[in-house]
VMD Tcl script that draws the C-alpha trace (Angstrom):
set ca {
  {31.95 -48.10 1.40}
  {35.10 -46.24 1.22}
  {38.57 -48.35 1.04}
  {41.08 -46.49 3.66}
  {43.78 -45.42 1.15}
  {44.39 -41.64 -0.20}
  {41.71 -39.83 -0.99}
  {42.94 -37.33 -4.00}
  {41.17 -34.08 -5.21}
  {42.48 -31.47 -6.86}
  {46.19 -33.74 -7.16}
  {46.09 -33.42 -2.56}
  {46.20 -36.38 -0.94}
  {44.22 -36.43 2.01}
  {44.82 -39.76 3.57}
  {43.26 -41.27 7.27}
  {43.33 -39.47 10.71}
  {43.87 -36.06 8.39}
  {41.90 -32.68 8.19}
  {43.40 -30.74 5.68}
  {42.20 -27.48 3.26}
  {42.25 -27.97 -0.80}
  {42.59 -25.86 -3.08}
  {41.36 -25.14 -6.47}
  {41.57 -23.18 -9.37}
  {38.96 -23.95 -12.07}
  {38.87 -20.38 -13.85}
  {40.22 -17.07 -14.31}
  {38.79 -13.60 -13.76}
  {38.78 -11.85 -17.07}
  {41.32 -9.85 -15.53}
  {43.33 -12.73 -14.45}
  {42.89 -13.00 -11.61}
  {42.57 -16.15 -9.58}
  {39.73 -17.63 -8.23}
  {39.87 -20.63 -5.74}
  {37.55 -23.37 -4.44}
  {38.22 -23.73 -0.46}
  {37.22 -27.79 0.03}
  {37.89 -29.14 3.82}
  {38.33 -32.50 4.00}
  {37.59 -34.57 7.77}
  {39.02 -38.11 7.46}
  {38.61 -40.32 10.42}
  {41.15 -43.27 10.96}
  {38.63 -45.55 10.99}
  {37.00 -46.79 7.40}
  {33.39 -45.72 6.49}
  {31.14 -43.75 5.11}
  {32.36 -40.30 2.69}
  {29.46 -37.57 3.17}
  {29.55 -34.39 0.85}
  {28.10 -31.38 2.54}
  {28.03 -28.73 -0.60}
  {27.02 -25.19 -0.70}
  {26.35 -22.33 -2.62}
  {25.97 -23.78 -5.83}
  {23.79 -21.30 -6.39}
  {25.95 -18.14 -5.50}
  {23.38 -15.89 -4.11}
  {21.90 -18.97 -1.00}
  {23.73 -17.59 1.49}
  {21.76 -19.83 4.88}
  {23.65 -23.10 3.58}
  {27.33 -21.17 3.39}
  {27.13 -19.83 6.72}
  {25.58 -23.40 8.18}
  {28.71 -24.66 6.91}
  {31.22 -22.21 8.01}
  {29.90 -22.37 11.54}
  {30.33 -25.86 11.93}
  {33.89 -25.74 10.81}
  {34.91 -22.46 13.12}
  {33.16 -25.45 15.80}
  {34.98 -28.34 14.82}
  {31.79 -30.52 14.24}
  {32.81 -32.22 10.97}
  {35.26 -34.26 12.29}
  {33.90 -37.47 12.19}
  {34.67 -40.56 14.51}
  {34.02 -42.90 11.30}
  {34.53 -42.21 7.56}
  {35.07 -39.29 5.76}
  {33.60 -36.05 5.47}
  {34.18 -33.51 2.56}
  {32.53 -30.18 3.11}
  {32.68 -27.35 -0.16}
  {30.92 -23.96 1.67}
  {30.80 -22.49 -1.45}
  {31.09 -24.19 -4.93}
  {29.68 -21.24 -6.89}
  {32.61 -18.25 -6.21}
  {31.53 -16.53 -8.81}
  {27.89 -15.94 -7.98}
  {28.47 -15.38 -4.23}
  {31.00 -12.56 -5.07}
  {28.60 -11.17 -7.55}
  {25.00 -11.84 -5.01}
  {24.03 -13.86 -8.40}
  {22.26 -17.43 -8.54}
  {24.34 -18.17 -11.67}
  {27.65 -17.44 -13.01}
  {28.58 -14.97 -15.31}
  {28.11 -16.45 -18.86}
  {24.32 -16.56 -17.54}
  {24.14 -20.28 -16.77}
  {23.57 -22.29 -14.17}
  {25.63 -24.91 -12.42}
  {22.55 -26.87 -11.30}
  {21.13 -27.17 -14.29}
  {24.61 -28.14 -16.09}
  {25.87 -31.67 -15.04}
  {27.42 -33.77 -15.84}
  {29.22 -30.88 -17.70}
  {32.34 -30.71 -20.11}
  {36.25 -29.46 -19.43}
  {36.09 -27.53 -22.11}
  {32.58 -26.39 -22.08}
  {30.66 -22.97 -20.79}
  {32.96 -21.56 -17.80}
  {29.36 -23.78 -15.22}
  {29.69 -27.16 -17.20}
  {33.73 -26.69 -16.51}
  {33.01 -25.95 -12.86}
  {31.10 -29.29 -12.83}
  {33.04 -31.29 -14.83}
  {35.23 -30.83 -11.33}
  {33.23 -32.18 -9.16}
  {32.12 -34.89 -11.22}
  {35.35 -35.81 -11.82}
  {36.93 -35.41 -8.76}
  {34.07 -35.51 -5.92}
  {31.66 -37.61 -6.88}
  {33.38 -41.11 -6.93}
  {35.28 -40.40 -3.88}
  {31.47 -40.20 -1.64}
  {28.64 -42.42 -0.79}
  {26.40 -39.87 0.39}
  {25.55 -35.69 0.36}
  {23.87 -32.90 1.99}
  {23.57 -30.30 -1.22}
  {21.65 -26.84 0.69}
  {20.00 -24.53 -0.89}
  {17.21 -21.17 0.21}
  {14.59 -19.99 -1.93}
  {14.85 -17.99 -4.97}
  {14.05 -14.83 -5.16}
  {12.29 -13.45 -3.24}
  {11.06 -16.32 -1.37}
  {11.23 -18.06 1.39}
  {10.72 -21.43 2.00}
  {10.33 -23.91 5.44}
  {12.85 -25.20 6.33}
  {12.23 -28.81 4.27}
  {14.62 -31.45 2.75}
  {13.65 -32.75 -1.15}
  {14.16 -36.55 -2.24}
  {12.32 -39.64 -3.71}
  {10.70 -40.53 -1.75}
  {9.78 -43.93 -3.08}
  {14.17 -44.63 -2.71}
  {13.81 -46.48 0.57}
  {17.65 -45.29 1.22}
  {16.90 -41.48 -0.03}
  {13.76 -40.79 2.34}
  {15.73 -42.60 5.63}
  {18.08 -40.08 5.31}
  {15.65 -37.37 5.32}
  {13.72 -38.90 8.05}
  {17.15 -38.96 9.66}
  {17.57 -35.24 8.64}
  {14.41 -34.64 10.52}
  {13.46 -30.88 9.19}
  {10.01 -29.70 9.52}
  {9.48 -31.56 5.78}
  {10.11 -34.23 3.69}
  {9.13 -33.25 -0.19}
  {9.17 -35.70 -2.99}
  {11.11 -34.19 -5.49}
  {11.93 -35.69 -9.14}
  {15.41 -35.05 -10.74}
  {15.99 -31.98 -12.31}
  {17.76 -32.10 -15.17}
  {21.48 -31.40 -15.30}
  {21.15 -31.21 -11.37}
  {23.68 -32.55 -9.08}
  {21.20 -34.71 -7.08}
  {20.35 -36.52 -10.40}
  {23.63 -36.65 -11.81}
  {24.95 -38.41 -8.05}
  {22.43 -40.82 -8.72}
  {23.63 -41.61 -11.78}
  {26.28 -42.76 -10.45}
  {24.22 -44.68 -7.15}
  {25.82 -41.80 -5.24}
  {22.63 -40.36 -2.37}
  {22.53 -36.94 -1.87}
  {19.15 -35.20 -0.57}
  {18.86 -31.40 -0.71}
  {18.04 -29.46 1.96}
  {16.13 -25.92 1.51}
  {15.40 -23.12 3.67}
  {15.30 -19.70 3.67}
  {15.48 -16.96 1.07}
  {18.32 -16.01 -0.89}
  {20.65 -13.25 0.48}
  {19.17 -13.56 3.74}
  {20.42 -14.93 6.48}
  {17.46 -17.00 8.53}
  {18.56 -17.98 12.19}
  {15.74 -20.69 11.95}
  {17.22 -22.51 9.12}
  {21.07 -22.33 9.77}
  {20.36 -23.91 13.01}
  {17.74 -26.87 11.16}
  {20.70 -27.02 8.60}
  {23.84 -27.59 11.35}
  {21.04 -29.98 13.23}
  {19.78 -31.91 10.78}
  {23.34 -32.06 9.50}
  {24.83 -33.96 12.48}
  {21.96 -36.39 12.72}
  {22.43 -37.24 9.68}
  {26.02 -38.20 9.87}
  {24.82 -39.82 13.48}
  {22.46 -42.08 10.86}
  {25.35 -42.36 8.86}
  {27.59 -44.18 12.07}
  {29.76 -41.25 11.55}
  {29.45 -39.93 15.24}
  {28.21 -41.53 18.19}
  {26.18 -38.28 19.31}
  {23.99 -36.08 17.98}
  {20.63 -33.58 18.80}
  {17.69 -35.00 19.21}
  {14.68 -34.65 16.33}
  {12.36 -31.65 17.20}
  {9.38 -32.46 14.62}
  {7.79 -35.49 13.04}
  {9.01 -34.82 9.13}
  {5.31 -33.48 7.37}
  {5.96 -35.73 4.78}
  {4.30 -34.10 0.94}
  {3.70 -35.97 -1.86}
  {2.70 -34.04 -4.25}
  {2.45 -29.85 -4.23}
  {1.83 -26.86 -6.24}
  {2.05 -23.59 -6.55}
  {-1.05 -20.48 -6.03}
  {-0.19 -18.23 -8.59}
  {-2.09 -14.52 -9.13}
  {-5.33 -14.57 -10.96}
  {-4.48 -11.08 -11.27}
  {-1.66 -8.25 -11.26}
  {-1.24 -5.78 -8.43}
  {-0.24 -4.92 -4.45}
  {-0.02 -8.58 -2.49}
  {-0.44 -9.19 0.70}
  {-0.01 -13.11 2.59}
  {-2.02 -14.23 5.17}
  {-0.12 -16.90 6.22}
  {3.11 -18.07 6.93}
  {5.44 -21.27 5.89}
  {4.77 -23.69 8.10}
  {1.53 -22.77 7.96}
  {-1.49 -25.63 8.04}
  {-4.54 -24.19 5.93}
  {-7.79 -25.93 5.03}
  {-9.48 -25.28 1.43}
  {-11.46 -22.11 0.25}
  {-8.95 -20.60 3.66}
  {-8.49 -17.06 2.61}
  {-4.60 -16.89 2.51}
  {-3.76 -13.41 0.26}
  {-4.91 -10.83 -1.77}
  {-4.06 -8.69 -4.84}
  {-5.34 -5.91 -4.53}
  {-4.55 -2.00 -7.09}
  {-2.74 1.23 -5.57}
  {-5.74 2.69 -5.66}
  {-7.95 1.10 -3.52}
  {-10.64 0.28 -6.85}
  {-10.01 -3.35 -6.88}
  {-9.70 -6.31 -4.11}
  {-9.27 -9.83 -4.74}
  {-8.99 -12.51 -2.47}
  {-7.27 -15.82 -3.10}
  {-8.79 -18.86 -1.50}
  {-6.44 -22.10 -0.94}
  {-7.19 -25.06 -3.26}
  {-6.89 -27.71 -0.95}
  {-5.34 -28.23 2.55}
  {-1.64 -28.26 2.59}
  {0.81 -27.02 4.61}
  {2.80 -23.91 3.18}
  {6.96 -24.82 1.61}
  {7.09 -21.62 0.52}
  {5.89 -17.78 -0.22}
  {6.28 -14.73 -2.54}
  {7.73 -11.74 -0.09}
  {7.43 -9.63 -3.49}
  {4.93 -7.50 -2.60}
  {3.95 -5.55 -6.46}
  {3.01 -8.81 -8.39}
  {2.12 -10.05 -11.93}
  {-0.45 -12.69 -13.35}
  {0.66 -15.69 -13.49}
  {3.28 -14.91 -10.82}
  {3.94 -18.24 -7.88}
  {2.42 -16.72 -4.67}
  {2.66 -20.02 -2.28}
  {4.27 -23.03 -2.69}
  {1.90 -25.51 -0.73}
  {1.78 -29.13 -0.49}
  {-1.27 -31.41 -0.30}
  {-2.55 -32.93 2.96}
  {-5.13 -35.04 2.68}
}
mol new
graphics top color blue
foreach p $ca { graphics top sphere $p radius 0.5 }
foreach p [lrange $ca 0 end-1] q [lrange $ca 1 end] { graphics top cylinder $p $q radius 0.2 }
display resetview
């Protein structure tokens, strides 16, 4: 729980009852063009939790960016109690270049805690650690599937941490996935500092997914209500399916891939879930589900190599 003094970000102070856009410059393009990061801060006059909403950590994952944009435009982020810090795009460089990573080829979400004098990714991570994490109590970090992979709306967290699990249940996406901390990630760095951040995943990179966007908006409002920051929130549409273990089903052969199932579907062990063929009609391999499960994510690329990930399946007992 934060005190009601000023919050300082990028050298600017934001006082209780204020809403302010903070513009922060971390670096420049080689042309010397300044690329700014815009941060929205919404503060109630009443003391309460500080919630971080961050998107675009991977610049090509635009569903979270669009979700926050809609909430900003509709003035849905001003809390009745507490503070919301909203960063719609952390990785401006990746966003401009349709890329997951920064121009130096590094992933910000593998670069925490970062360094003031390190790589570009490290410098961005350092700013988040120094200026943002000390201010917050909780966070939601918005992501999508990677290249050509779509994720069914889900929240990832450490389920054995009761407070993390309660946040995930409050968000109430269709799936809650137990997900260990990845080295150098924002979520792991936040946990080291006693801050709890859950990750929302929905849709595919470089594609708007209306269902994923709507689930993100509704889930965010429900988390704000759970934290007593707002008095109203959307009703829960799902009893989330809790998935403790998951694994990727991979291609045994190279070829042309066709799927029989979609993200969110449940499958039975040995059910045919897809096929791999050659381009000439001489070969076909039927892919079967290795266990009873739910489809967390799916590869949309029709051309695959041996070993490529096809389906992300959550295990259901």
